[in-house]
N, C-alpha and C positions, 0 to 999 in steps of 0.2 A: 336791536339787537332779537337772537331768534331762540336759542337754547337756552337749557340753566347754564353752560358751560361758560357762553357771553354775557352772560347778565352777571353771575358773577365777578368781568370784569371790567362790563358799566357799571355796575357799587361801589366799587375798588375806582374806580376814574372819577367819582359821584360823590365817593366818601363816605362810603355810606360801611366800609367794607365790616372798620366799628363796633357797630350793633349787628357781628357778627351772636349766637349761634346763629344761622339760617331759621325753620319751620317753628320753633314753640310760638306758645301762646303771646305775642305782644314784640315777635320777633321778625326779623325782615321778610319778604316771599323772596322768595328763592325765582319770583317772576320780577318785570314791568309791572308796575303799579301805581297805577297815576293817582290815588289815593298816601301813596307810600313818598313820591317826592313830586315836586318840580321838573326836576330832568327825567322823567317814563310820561315820553309822550302818548302811549298807547300799558294797556292791560296784553299780555298773554297770557293764554293756559295751554298753549298745544306750540310745539316749534313747527316752522314754513309758512309763518305768517310774516313775519320781518315784510322780505319783497313787499306784497302787495298790499300794510303796510303805509310798507312809504314812499309805494307807489301813491294808494290816500294826501301822504300828507304833498308829496312835489306834485302834485296835483291840485292843494289846497293853495299851492305856494303858489299857482300861475295862474290861477285866478284873479288873484288879488295882489301880481304884477310884478312881487320877492325874486330875489333871486340869491337866496339863502340856500348854498350843497344842502341835501335830502341825500343819507346814506344808511341802507340795506347791511346786515349783518349777520350772514346767513353759515350754517354749517353744509360737510359732506354730505352728511347723513340728510337732514331735511331735506335738504337740495334735491333729492331725488321726489319728493312729494310733488306731487301732479302743480296743488297750489302754485306750490313757489313757480315752476311751468307756465305758469295758468296767466299767470299774474306779470313773467315777463313778457309775455306775448302781450298780457294790455298795455306796460308799457312802449312797447318799438309801433303798438299802432294810439294811441297817443302823446305818442314821443312827447315822452315830461324827459328829463333830465335828472339826473340821481345815479350814481356809482352805488351795484352791490359789491363787495367783498364777499367772499369766499372763500 
């Protein structure tokens, strides 16, 4: 999950939407946070890092010899960031199997 908009969907899918309102003291984060949920596999500070984070998870999976799927969700705005292109280039070079949803 790359940006705040996708993170909201992620929180709905992981049954945290009832914890709204967002951002107030003791409320849920607008981004993914490993401290907040077992379903958040990494913490986000800003957009455009979902592909590189997903690639890290895919490489770790490959090193363990596992076969679970890794999916990165990125939006059209953050897709224009150089970090996203660098991560895609590295994914091709490393030949690691992952899915990117735009």
